[in-house]
C-alpha positions in Angstrom: 1.8 14.3 56.9 -0.9 14.7 59.6 1.8 16.8 61.7 1.9 18.9 58.7 -2.1 20.2 58.8 -1.9 20.6 62.4 0.9 22.8 62.0 -1.0 24.4 59.2 -4.2 24.6 61.7 -2.3 26.0 64.2 -1.0 29.3 61.8 -4.4 29.3 60.4 -3.0 28.3 57.0 -5.2 27.5 54.4 -4.7 23.6 53.2 -3.7 24.9 49.8 -1.3 27.4 51.2 0.4 24.5 53.1 0.9 22.5 50.3 2.5 25.2 48.1 5.2 25.6 50.8 5.4 21.9 51.4 7.4 20.2 48.8 7.4 16.3 50.9 6.0 13.7 49.2 3.2 12.6 51.4 1.6 16.1 51.0 1.8 15.5 47.7 0.4 12.1 47.7 -2.5 13.9 50.1 -3.0 16.9 47.8 -3.9 14.3 44.6 -5.4 11.5 46.3 -7.7 13.6 49.5 -7.6 17.1 48.9 -9.4 17.5 45.6 -12.0 15.5 47.2 -13.9 16.5 50.5 -11.8 19.2 51.9 -12.9 22.3 52.8 -11.5 25.7 53.3 -11.9 27.7 57.0 -14.3 29.9 54.9 -16.3 26.9 54.2 -15.8 27.1 50.5 -15.2 24.1 48.2 -11.1 23.8 48.3 -10.9 23.1 44.3 -14.3 25.3 43.8 -14.3 28.5 42.7 -14.2 28.4 39.1 -15.6 31.1 38.5 -13.1 32.7 40.0 -10.4 31.5 38.1 -8.5 34.3 36.1 -8.9 31.9 33.1 -12.3 31.8 33.2 -13.0 35.3 34.1 -11.4 36.5 31.1 -12.6 34.2 28.6 -16.4 34.9 29.6 -15.7 38.3 29.8 -14.6 38.7 27.0 -16.4 39.8 23.3 -18.4 36.3 22.2 -17.0 36.1 18.6 -18.7 33.9 16.7 -16.9 30.5 15.7 -19.0 29.0 13.3 -17.7 29.5 9.8 -19.8 28.8 6.8 -17.7 25.9 5.0 -17.8 25.7 1.5 -16.8 23.3 -0.4 -14.9 25.8 -2.8 -13.6 27.6 0.5 -12.3 24.4 2.1 -10.7 23.2 -1.7 -9.2 27.1 -2.1 -7.7 26.6 1.4 -6.0 23.2 0.4 -4.5 24.7 -2.3 -2.9 27.5 -0.8 -1.2 25.5 1.7 0.8 23.6 -0.7 -1.8 21.1 -2.2 -2.0 20.6 -6.1 -5.7 19.3 -6.1 -8.6 18.6 -3.9 -12.2 17.1 -3.2 -14.8 16.8 -0.4 -16.7 13.5 0.1 -19.2 13.2 3.0 -18.6 11.0 5.7 -22.2 9.2 4.8 -21.1 8.8 1.1 -21.9 5.1 -0.3 -18.4 4.9 -1.5 -17.0 5.0 2.2 -19.5 2.4 3.3 -16.5 0.0 4.2 -14.2 2.5 5.7 -17.4 4.5 7.6 -17.1 2.1 10.8 -13.0 2.5 11.2 -13.0 6.3 10.6 -16.2 6.9 13.2 -14.3 4.4 15.7 -11.2 7.0 15.3 -12.9 10.1 15.0 -16.7 9.8 15.8 -17.9 13.5 15.2 -16.3 13.1 11.4 -18.8 14.8 9.3 -16.3 15.6 5.5 -13.2 14.1 4.5 -10.8 16.6 2.6 -9.1 14.7 0.1 -5.8 16.2 -1.6 -3.3 15.4 -3.9 0.6 16.2 -4.2 2.4 15.5 -7.2 5.7 13.9 -7.2 8.4 14.6 -10.1 8.4 12.2 -12.2 11.9 11.3 -13.5 13.4 10.8 -9.9 10.4 8.0 -9.7 11.3 6.6 -12.9 15.0 6.2 -12.2 16.4 2.7 -12.0 18.6 4.1 -8.8 16.2 3.3 -5.9 18.1 6.1 -3.6 17.0 8.4 -6.3 13.5 7.1 -6.4 12.5 6.6 -2.7 14.1 10.4 -1.7 11.4 11.8 -3.8 8.8 9.6 -2.1 9.8 10.4 1.2 10.5 14.7 0.4 6.8 14.2 -1.1 5.4 12.2 1.5 6.3 14.8 4.1 5.2 17.7 1.8 1.7 15.8 1.6 1.8 15.3 6.0 2.8 19.4 6.4 0.0 20.4 3.5 -2.3 18.1 5.8 -0.9 19.9 8.9 -1.4 23.2 7.5 -5.2 22.8 6.8 -6.0 21.8 10.1 -4.1 24.7 11.7 -6.1 27.0 9.4 -9.1 25.2 10.7 -8.5 24.9 14.4 -8.3 28.7 14.5 -11.3 29.6 13.2 -12.7 27.0 16.0 -13.5 23.9 13.2 -12.7 20.6 14.9 -10.2 18.8 12.3 -7.4 16.1 12.1 -5.3 14.4 10.0 -3.8 11.2 9.7 -0.6 10.4 8.6 -0.2 9.9 4.9 2.0 6.9 5.3 4.1 5.8 8.1 3.8 6.4 11.0 0.4 3.7 11.6 -1.1 1.9 14.0 1.4 -1.2 14.6 -0.8 -2.1 17.7 -3.0 -3.7 15.2 -0.5 -5.4 12.8 -0.6 -7.4 11.2 -4.4 -6.2 11.0 -5.2 -2.9 9.6 -2.5 -0.5 10.7 -4.1 2.5 8.8 -6.1 5.2 10.3 -7.9 6.0 6.7 -7.4 4.3 3.9 -6.9 7.6 1.7 -7.3 5.3 -2.1 -11.0 4.9 -1.7 -11.6 8.6 -0.7 -9.5 10.1 -3.3 -11.4 8.2 -5.9 -14.9 9.4 -4.2 -13.5 12.8 -4.1 -12.8 13.1 -8.0 -9.3 13.0 -7.8 -8.7 10.1 -10.3 -9.8 5.9 -10.6 -7.8 3.5 -9.9 -5.6 1.6 -12.4 -5.0 -1.7 -13.1 -1.8 -1.6 -10.7 -3.9 -0.4 -7.9 -2.7 3.1 -8.0 -4.8 6.1 -8.1 -4.6 8.0 -11.5 -5.4 11.6 -11.2 -6.8 12.8 -15.0 -4.2 15.6 -14.8 -1.2 14.2 -12.8 -1.3 10.7 -13.2 -0.2 8.3 -11.0 2.6 10.4 -9.8 1.1 11.7 -6.8 0.9 11.0 -2.8 -2.4 11.3 -1.1 -3.8 13.1 2.0 -6.9 12.6 3.8 -8.3 15.5 6.3 -11.6 14.6 8.7 -13.1 17.9 9.7 -16.2 18.2 12.2 -18.5 20.3 9.5 -20.7 19.6 6.8 -20.4 21.3 3.8 -23.4 21.7 1.5 -21.8 20.5 -1.7 -19.5 17.5 -2.3 -17.1 16.3 -5.0 -18.4 13.5 -7.2 -16.0 10.9 -8.6 -14.8 11.4 -12.5 -17.2 9.6 -15.1 -14.0 7.9 -16.7 -10.7 5.9 -15.6 -7.8 7.3 -16.9 -6.0 4.2 -17.0 -5.0 3.5 -21.1 -4.4 -0.7 -19.8 -1.4 0.1 -21.8 0.3 -3.1 -19.4 3.6 -1.4 -19.2 3.1 -1.7 -15.7 2.3 -5.7 -15.8 5.7 -6.1 -17.7 7.6 -3.8 -15.4 6.8 -5.6 -11.9 9.5 -7.7 -11.4 7.1 -10.5 -9.3 4.4 -10.6 -11.7 2.2 -9.4 -9.2 0.0 -7.6 -11.2 -1.9 -9.7 -13.9 -2.4 -9.3 -17.8 -6.2 -9.7 -16.8 -5.9 -7.1 -13.8 -6.0 -9.7 -10.9 -3.8 -8.1 -8.0 -0.9 -10.5 -6.2 -1.1 -8.8 -2.9 1.4 -11.3 -1.3 3.8 -10.9 -4.3 3.8 -7.0 -4.3 4.4 -7.0 -0.4 7.2 -9.3 0.0 9.5 -7.9 -2.4 8.4 -4.0 -2.8 7.8 -3.5 1.3 10.7 -6.1 1.6 12.4 -3.3 4.5 9.2 -2.5 5.9 7.2 -4.3 8.6 7.4 -7.8 7.7 10.7 -7.9 6.1 12.2 -6.3 9.2 10.5 -9.1 11.4 11.9 -11.5 9.1 15.2 -10.4 9.5 15.4 -10.3 13.5 14.0 -13.8 13.4 16.9 -15.0 10.8 19.6 -12.9 13.3 18.1 -15.2 16.1 18.4 -18.4 14.5 21.6 -18.1 13.5 24.0 -19.6 15.7 27.1 -17.5 14.4 28.1 -14.5 12.3 29.4 -16.7 9.7 25.4 -18.5 9.5 24.1 -15.4 9.5 26.5 -13.6 6.7 25.7 -16.9 4.8 21.5 -15.7 5.0 22.1 -12.2 4.8 24.5 -10.3 2.7 26.2 -7.3 3.7 24.3 -5.5 1.0 20.8 -6.5 2.2 22.2 -5.9 6.1 23.5 -2.2 4.6 20.0 -1.5 3.2 18.1 -2.2 5.8 20.3 -0.3 7.8 19.7 2.8 5.6 15.7 2.2 6.1 15.7 2.0 9.6 18.2 5.4 9.8 16.4 7.3 7.1 13.1 6.0 6.4 11.8 2.8 4.9 12.6 2.3 1.1 10.8 0.9 -1.4 12.7 -2.0 -3.4 10.3 -1.6 -6.9 7.3 0.8 -7.5 8.3 -0.1 -11.2 4.5 0.4 -11.7 4.5 3.9 -11.2 7.6 4.5 -12.9 6.2 3.2 -16.3 2.2 4.5 -16.3 2.0 7.0 -19.2 -1.5 8.0 -18.4 -2.8 11.3 -17.4 -2.6 14.6 -19.6 0.3 16.2 -18.0 2.4 12.8 -18.8 0.9 11.1 -21.5 2.6 13.1 -24.6 5.8 11.3 -24.9 4.0 8.0 -24.9 1.5 9.2 -27.6 4.3 10.5 -30.0 7.0 7.9 -29.7 6.0 4.5 -27.9 8.8 2.3 -28.5 11.0 5.3 -28.0 9.0 5.4 -24.5 9.5 2.1 -23.5 13.0 2.0 -24.2 13.7 4.9 -21.8 11.3 4.2 -18.9 10.5 0.4 -19.0 13.7 -1.4 -20.3 16.0 0.1 -17.5 13.8 -1.2 -14.9 13.6 -5.1 -16.7 17.5 -5.2 -17.2 18.9 -3.8 -13.6 20.4 -6.7 -12.1 19.0 -6.9 -8.5 18.2 -8.8 -5.5 14.0 -9.9 -5.8 12.6 -11.4 -2.8 9.7 -13.8 -3.0 8.3 -17.0 -1.3 9.6 -20.7 -2.2 7.1 -22.3 -4.5 5.1 -18.9 -4.8 3.3 -17.7 -8.6 6.4 -14.9 -8.0 9.2 -16.7 -7.8 7.9 -18.8 -10.9 7.8 -15.4 -12.5 11.5 -14.1 -11.7 13.1 -17.5 -12.8 10.8 -17.6 -16.0 11.2 -13.4 -16.9 14.2 -12.1 -15.3 16.6 -15.0 -14.9 19.2 -12.5 -14.4 17.7 -11.1 -11.4 18.7 -12.8 -7.9 16.1 -14.7 -6.4 16.4 -14.7 -2.9 13.4 -17.1 -1.2 12.1 -15.6 1.7 9.6 -16.6 4.4 5.7 -15.1 3.7 5.6 -12.0 6.3 1.8 -12.3 6.7 1.3 -14.4 10.1 -2.3 -14.4 11.4 -3.0 -14.4 15.1 -6.8 -15.5 15.2 -8.9 -17.3 13.1 -10.7 -14.4 12.0 -7.4 -13.3 10.3 -6.7 -16.1 8.7 -9.8 -16.4 6.9 -10.1 -12.8 6.3 -6.7 -12.3 5.0 -6.7 -15.9 3.1 -7.1 -13.8 -0.2 -3.9 -12.1 0.2 -1.7 -15.1 0.3 -3.6 -17.1 -2.3 -1.4 -18.1 -5.5 -3.8 -18.9 -8.1 -0.9 -20.1 -10.4 0.1 -22.7 -7.7 -4.0 -23.7 -7.3 -4.1 -24.4 -11.4 -6.1 -27.7 -12.1 -7.3 -27.8 -8.4 -11.6 -27.9 -8.0 -12.0 -28.4 -4.5 -14.4 -27.6 -1.6 -12.7 -27.4 2.1 -15.1 -27.3 5.0 -13.3 -26.1 8.4 -14.6 -26.6 12.1 -12.5 -24.5 14.7 -12.7 -24.9 18.1 -11.5 -23.6 21.2 -12.2 -20.2 22.2 -12.6 -19.0 18.8 -15.3 -21.3 17.4 -16.0 -21.1 14.0 -17.4 -22.7 10.7 -16.1 -21.9 7.3 -16.1 -23.3 3.3 -13.3 -22.5 1.1 -13.7 -23.2 -3.0 -10.8 -23.2 -4.8 -11.6 -23.1 -8.4 -10.6 -21.9 -11.8 -7.8 -20.3 -10.1 -10.1 -18.0 -8.0 -10.8 -18.4 -4.1 -13.7 -18.1 -2.4 -14.2 -18.2 1.3 -17.9 -18.0 2.9 -19.1 -18.4 6.4 -21.0 -21.9 7.5 -20.5 -25.1 5.7 -21.8 -24.7 1.9 -22.0 -27.7 -0.3 -20.3 -31.2 -0.8 -16.7 -31.1 0.8 -13.8 -33.0 -0.6 -11.8 -32.6 3.1 -13.5 -32.0 6.5 -10.9 -30.1 8.8 -11.7 -30.2 12.3 -9.2 -28.0 14.6 -8.2 -26.0 17.6 -8.4 -22.5 16.7 -4.8 -22.0 18.4 -2.9 -25.4 17.3 -4.2 -24.3 13.9 -2.7 -20.9 13.7 0.4 -22.4 15.8 0.6 -24.9 12.7 0.5 -21.9 10.2 3.1 -20.6 12.0 5.6 -23.5 12.1 5.6 -23.5 15.9 4.5 -27.3 15.7 3.7 -30.4 13.8 1.3 -31.6 11.6 1.7 -35.1 12.3 1.9 -34.5 16.0 -1.4 -32.1 16.1 -2.8 -35.2 14.0 -2.2 -38.0 16.6 -3.2 -35.7 19.6 -6.3 -35.3 17.8 -5.9 -31.3 18.0 -6.6 -31.2 14.2 -8.5 -34.1 12.0 -9.1 -34.8 8.8 -12.4 -36.5 7.4 -11.5 -37.1 3.3 -8.0 -37.9 2.1 -5.1 -36.1 3.1 -3.7 -35.4 -0.4 -6.3 -32.5 -0.3 -4.8 -30.6 2.2 -1.3 -30.9 0.5 -2.6 -29.3 -2.7 -4.4 -27.3 -0.3 -1.3 -25.7 1.2 0.7 -25.3 -1.9 -1.9 -22.7 -2.9 -0.7 -20.7 0.0 3.2 -20.8 0.3 4.7 -19.7 3.1 
């Protein structure tokens, strides 16, 4: 390389000219590591300087300045969104109280966000109501693609006007580096509610006042403020008819409005993240093809392949299918509720299908009691936690109220090691309460090394071994721990 530099000096070539001619690795390496730092040309100017003389800089600075500031109004943004293909839209300031629990996550992703543009796109109702999952999922997939297309068009228009904006995904892809924690960039549902696009029904889906729950949601983050915002609607379109309760094959929606996240996630999302992980574990733990085929049927393998090839398929989403709420949807239900039930609810209830549930869970009992003609397929829980913080945070998602019936107990946890933490878990009246610190009088005190406790939960270590080695210590009857474990089957 030094020889090349000497030649350059002999022929009075500037070093940039020499590097342009020489393609050897040493010279390119020299260019990246040295030239940009300190080398001058023969005229004494900075080698990589003279930005002011760059053709692009001259052209931009010489051009007439065009004001990039656009007067943003809520009506103009809403019209833009509708023109790009949305069916309804609303705007919310990042400072709105309804977004208090969302703001930190949004700002960590796009700290310049000032306004959120929420919108909905309608889905065709009859495909979603179909008992043929291929028909329903085709509608989900294409409607989801449409939402992303609308969001991208809006962002393209805003960017052309000099306005910073970004469109997080409607669904997938998501930030899988955070799995099994929060993997989505924006929680579309609370944003949509704040923007006046509906209210949450007891089935935990947003119900639009006109379109019902046959919608998919999108959100666009915008770096400019608007003077007028949308307001949430002052009533809930949900009719509380409980058809969603009757339709759910795993009993995830209770008649009192409680929601069993674990039941829904385990079955409906079987061919998403967690279910795929469970499948890979079954493959890894099988010693032969015959052993694997005894665990996973040919149709299940084909279904998983189809999800991987064409997009993950929902196993149910029956709660959306039977919902009669919304001005455009409600007429058939009002005219003849019996006929509406026979046409929308019965085919889903009567369908013979595999239903996935964790053994010993409320969902497993529900399937056996309400749908004995459906095939119950026991599977492992797939909400594996990676930290003590996530263990406490997501405990409510795995809690099984039915399995806690009759239990009235207080548990004090003390975690040692790299992740020190004290917490109180109270189970009473089929409700769960998790608090920081030690509160009240405990029926059982559990002191555990954090890493050992997590390995115990994931079945990597035996409880007896952990007790003998004092990595887990109990103060109180071990029967309280047995009762505790029954509330969180895995």
